[in-house]
C-alpha positions in Angstrom: 11.0 16.1 2.0 11.6 12.4 1.7 11.1 9.9 4.5 13.3 6.8 4.4 13.3 3.7 6.6 16.4 1.4 6.0 16.4 -2.1 7.4 14.5 -1.1 10.5 14.2 -3.7 13.2 12.2 -3.3 16.4 11.8 -5.9 19.2 10.0 -5.9 22.6 11.1 -8.4 25.2 12.8 -10.5 22.5 9.7 -10.5 20.3 10.3 -9.2 16.8 7.8 -6.4 16.0 9.4 -5.1 12.8 11.7 -7.2 10.6 14.0 -5.2 8.3 11.5 -2.7 7.2 12.4 -0.7 4.1 10.1 2.2 3.1 10.4 5.5 1.2 7.8 8.2 1.1 8.2 11.3 -1.1 7.0 14.8 -0.7 3.3 15.1 -1.5 2.8 11.4 -1.4 0.1 9.7 0.7 1.1 6.2 1.9 -1.2 3.9 3.9 0.2 1.2 6.2 -2.4 -1.5 6.0 -2.8 -4.8 7.8 -4.4 -6.8 10.7 -3.9 -5.9 14.3 -0.4 -6.7 15.6 1.2 -6.6 12.2 3.6 -3.7 13.1 2.0 -0.8 11.2 1.5 1.5 14.3 5.0 0.5 15.5 6.4 1.7 12.1 4.6 5.0 12.6 6.0 5.4 16.1 9.5 4.7 14.9 9.1 7.4 12.3 7.9 9.8 15.0 10.7 9.0 17.4 8.4 7.5 19.9 10.1 4.1 19.6 13.8 3.5 19.0 14.6 0.6 16.6 17.1 -2.0 17.5 18.9 -1.6 14.2 18.4 0.4 10.9 18.0 4.0 10.1 15.3 6.6 9.8 16.2 9.5 7.4 14.3 12.7 6.6 15.5 14.8 3.7 19.0 13.2 4.0 19.3 13.8 7.7 19.5 10.8 10.0 16.8 10.8 12.7 18.1 7.5 14.3 20.6 4.9 13.4 20.4 2.6 16.3 22.9 4.7 18.3 22.0 8.4 17.7 18.4 9.3 18.3 16.9 12.8 17.5 14.1 13.6 19.9 10.5 13.7 18.4 10.1 17.4 18.9 13.1 18.2 16.7 12.0 16.0 13.7 9.5 18.4 12.1 7.0 15.6 12.0 3.3 16.1 12.8 1.4 13.3 14.5 -2.4 12.9 14.3 -3.4 10.4 17.0 -6.4 8.0 17.0 -8.1 9.7 19.9 -7.2 13.3 18.7 -5.4 13.9 22.1 -6.7 17.5 22.4 -6.0 19.3 25.7 -9.4 19.5 27.4 -8.5 22.7 29.4 -7.4 24.6 26.3 -9.7 26.2 23.8 -9.4 25.4 20.0 -7.0 28.4 19.4 -4.7 27.4 22.2 -4.7 23.7 21.2 -3.6 24.6 17.7 -1.0 27.2 19.0 0.5 24.7 21.4 3.3 23.6 19.1 4.2 27.1 18.0 6.3 28.1 20.9 9.2 30.5 20.2 7.3 32.5 17.6 6.1 36.1 18.0 2.5 36.4 19.2 1.4 38.1 16.0 2.9 35.2 13.9 1.3 32.6 16.1 -2.1 34.3 15.7 -1.6 34.5 11.9 -0.6 30.8 11.6 -3.4 29.5 13.9 -6.0 31.5 12.0 -4.6 30.2 8.7 -4.8 26.5 9.6 -8.2 26.8 11.3 -9.5 28.4 8.1 -7.9 25.5 6.1 -10.0 23.0 8.1 -13.1 25.2 8.3 -12.9 25.7 12.0 -12.0 29.4 12.3 -15.4 30.2 14.0 -14.7 27.7 16.8 -11.4 29.2 18.0 -12.8 30.1 21.5 -14.5 26.8 22.0 -13.3 24.0 24.4 -12.9 20.5 22.9 -15.9 19.0 24.8 -18.1 21.5 23.0 -17.2 20.0 19.6 -18.4 17.0 17.7 -16.1 14.1 16.9 -15.7 15.4 13.4 -14.9 18.9 14.6 -12.3 17.6 17.1 -10.6 15.7 14.3 -10.4 18.9 12.2 -8.8 20.7 15.1 -6.3 17.9 15.7 -5.4 18.0 12.0 -4.9 21.8 12.3 -2.7 21.4 15.3 -0.6 18.8 13.5 -0.2 21.1 10.5 0.4 24.4 12.4 4.2 24.0 12.8 4.5 23.3 9.0 5.9 19.8 9.4 7.8 18.1 6.5 5.9 14.9 7.3 2.6 14.1 8.9 1.8 10.7 10.5 -1.8 9.6 11.1 -2.8 6.7 13.4 -6.2 5.4 12.4 -7.6 9.0 12.7 -11.1 8.2 11.5 -11.8 5.0 13.5 -13.8 6.9 16.2 -16.2 8.5 13.8 -19.5 7.0 12.6 -19.6 5.7 9.0 -21.3 8.7 7.4 -19.1 11.3 9.0 -16.0 9.2 8.4 -16.4 9.4 4.7 -16.8 13.2 4.8 -13.9 13.9 7.2 -11.4 11.6 5.4 -12.3 13.3 2.1 -11.6 16.7 3.7 -8.4 15.5 5.3 -7.1 14.1 2.1 -7.8 17.5 0.3 -6.0 19.5 3.1 -3.0 17.2 3.1 -2.6 17.2 -0.7 -2.9 21.0 -0.8 -0.3 21.2 2.0 2.1 19.1 -0.1 3.5 17.1 2.9 4.6 13.5 2.9 1.8 11.6 4.7 1.8 8.1 6.2 -1.4 6.8 7.6 -2.2 3.6 9.6 -5.5 1.8 8.9 -6.9 -1.7 9.0 -9.7 -0.8 6.6 -8.8 -1.8 3.0 -11.5 0.4 1.5 -10.2 3.4 3.4 -6.6 2.7 2.3 -7.7 2.4 -1.4 -9.6 5.7 -1.1 -6.8 7.7 0.6 -3.5 6.3 -0.6 -1.2 6.8 -3.6 0.5 3.7 -2.3 -0.5 1.0 0.0 2.1 -0.9 2.1 0.5 -4.2 3.2 2.0 -5.7 6.4 1.8 -9.0 8.2 3.7 -10.2 11.3 6.3 -7.3 11.2 7.0 -7.7 7.5 6.0 -5.9 4.3 4.0 -8.3 2.2 3.4 -6.0 -0.8 4.0 -2.3 -1.6 2.2 -0.7 -4.6 -0.7 1.3 -5.9 -4.3 0.4 -4.8 -4.8 -1.1 -8.3 -1.7 -3.3 -8.0 -2.6 -4.7 -4.6 -6.2 -5.4 -5.6 -5.7 -6.8 -9.1 -2.1 -8.3 -8.7 -1.8 -9.6 -5.2 1.4 -11.5 -4.5 -0.3 -14.3 -2.4 -3.4 -15.6 -0.7 -3.1 -13.2 2.2 -2.8 -10.1 0.0 -5.7 -11.2 -2.2 -8.1 -12.0 0.7 -7.3 -8.9 2.7 -9.1 -6.8 0.1 -12.3 -8.7 0.3 -13.8 -12.2 0.3 -12.4 -14.7 -2.2 -13.6 -18.1 -3.3 -10.9 -20.7 -3.5 -11.2 -23.3 -6.2 -8.9 -26.3 -6.2 -7.2 -26.8 -9.5 -4.6 -28.9 -11.3 -2.2 -27.6 -14.1 -2.6 -29.2 -17.5 -1.2 -27.6 -20.7 -0.4 -24.3 -18.9 -4.0 -24.0 -17.7 -5.4 -24.4 -14.2 -8.3 -26.8 -14.6 -11.2 -26.2 -12.1 -14.8 -27.0 -11.6 -15.6 -23.6 -13.2 -13.3 -24.1 -16.2 -9.7 -23.4 -17.1 -7.5 -20.4 -16.3 -4.3 -19.6 -18.3 -1.2 -19.7 -16.1 2.6 -19.1 -16.4 5.3 -20.7 -14.3 3.6 -23.9 -13.2 4.3 -27.5 -14.1 1.8 -30.1 -15.5 0.2 -32.0 -12.6 0.9 -29.3 -10.0 -1.9 -28.5 -7.6 -3.0 -24.9 -7.4 -5.6 -22.6 -5.8 -7.6 -20.4 -8.1 -9.0 -17.4 -6.3 -12.1 -15.7 -7.6 -13.9 -12.8 -5.9 -17.7 -13.2 -5.4 -18.5 -10.4 -7.8 -16.6 -12.2 -10.6 -18.9 -15.3 -10.4 -21.7 -15.1 -13.0 -24.9 -17.1 -13.1 -26.7 -18.0 -16.3 -30.3 -19.2 -16.2 -31.0 -22.4 -18.0 -34.2 -23.7 -19.4 -35.7 -27.1 -18.4 -34.3 -28.8 -21.5 -30.8 -27.6 -20.6 -30.9 -28.7 -17.0 -28.3 -31.4 -17.6 -25.8 -28.6 -18.1 -26.5 -27.2 -14.6 -23.6 -27.2 -12.2 -24.9 -24.9 -9.6 -27.4 -25.4 -6.7 -28.5 -22.3 -4.8 -28.4 -23.1 -1.1 -29.3 -19.5 0.1 -30.1 -16.2 -1.5 -30.0 -12.9 0.5 -31.2 -9.6 -0.9 -28.8 -6.8 0.2 -30.3 -3.9 -1.8 -27.8 -3.0 -4.5 -26.7 -6.7 -4.7 -27.8 -10.1 -3.8 -25.5 -12.6 -2.0 -25.8 -16.2 -3.1 -24.5 -19.4 -1.4 -23.8 -21.9 -4.1 -23.0 -25.6 -4.2 -21.0 -26.6 -7.2 -20.8 -30.2 -8.4 -18.2 -31.5 -10.8 -18.8 -34.6 -13.0 -17.2 -36.9 -10.3 -19.8 -35.7 -7.8 -17.3 -33.7 -5.7 -18.8 -30.5 -4.3 -17.4 -27.0 -3.7 -19.1 -24.2 -1.8 -18.8 -20.7 -3.1 -20.3 -17.2 -2.8 -21.5 -15.0 -5.6 -22.6 -11.3 -5.5 -24.9 -10.4 -8.3 -27.3 -7.6 -9.3 -29.7 -7.0 -6.4 -32.7 -7.2 -8.8 -31.7 -10.8 -9.7 -32.8 -12.8 -6.7 -33.0 -16.4 -7.8 -35.9 -18.7 -6.8 -34.9 -22.1 -5.3 -36.4 -24.0 -8.2 -34.5 -22.1 -10.9 -31.8 -23.9 -12.8 -28.4 -22.2 -13.3 -24.9 -22.7 -14.5 -22.1 -20.8 -12.8 -19.2 -19.2 -14.7 -16.2 -17.3 -13.5 -14.5 -14.3 -15.1 -11.2 -16.0 -16.0 -9.5 -12.7 -16.6 -9.8 -11.7 -13.0 -9.0 -15.1 -11.5 -5.8 -15.4 -9.5 -3.7 -18.5 -9.5 -1.3 -19.5 -6.6 0.4 -22.7 -5.5 -1.9 -24.7 -3.3 -1.9 -23.6 0.3 
């Protein structure tokens, strides 16, 4: 089953929430909608589910129009499962009845068979008689996933389903959820504001900002080939070095980076992630080559975080961060020169 959004626009009280959103999700594909709060990612999910009606545009599932701005198919008829952020289990129903809730109209024997099947799939078959308050957060999430899968939806939507779990449990549950959804072969769309979670879960990431899609691609594409400053910085801290183009190279305090599509004399920003800054120790007789002054060094276990002041020949300074091997914690009196990995540097027109 394919989910398609065509030129979807959504407004609340004259404020544009979604601006001509176009998105396609194929059967078996896991897509993450990623972005800061208020960017429109949850609104996109709600439009897909039928909980919001777009001003214009169409939502299509397997060639069938769910809404086109005039016709609106009710949520319960869309064969779309929805896993809410707070799980939304009915507190007065036990696990079995919660999962069976969306299976109305089936024979009792068939309901029992399907509920037992999905509870086994999420490893919760032993808890069928239990009430939700008797379960941990992770167990409640598994039950909510079973309930969403029980009617055999063509598409499942997940709205930050792991945000209420502690960090250790979150990693375990999201791994299990991904496995269950992949074996179910449904089209899945998940909302998250966590870049690492999106990269772990998604076949494709759709990065959003202010109601628009900024970039749509694989996790590798978005991390290594971001389209702008916003896309680059959303996946972790970046250092911004001021540069000027000369002979198709961006000249910076840390050296030159090859570029394409810029003119000589044009000002640019060169973005370098802290882990792509390298320090090289210098001996006393090489100290005139030093360009780096360690202002602070913090040991973080696996790595050390350094605050560095760079100086160019004119005396202008630039403050950057570097993340290096945790065993290499510099002393204040040590002399270094900083270098960047030019292959991983990103060049954009000056902001």
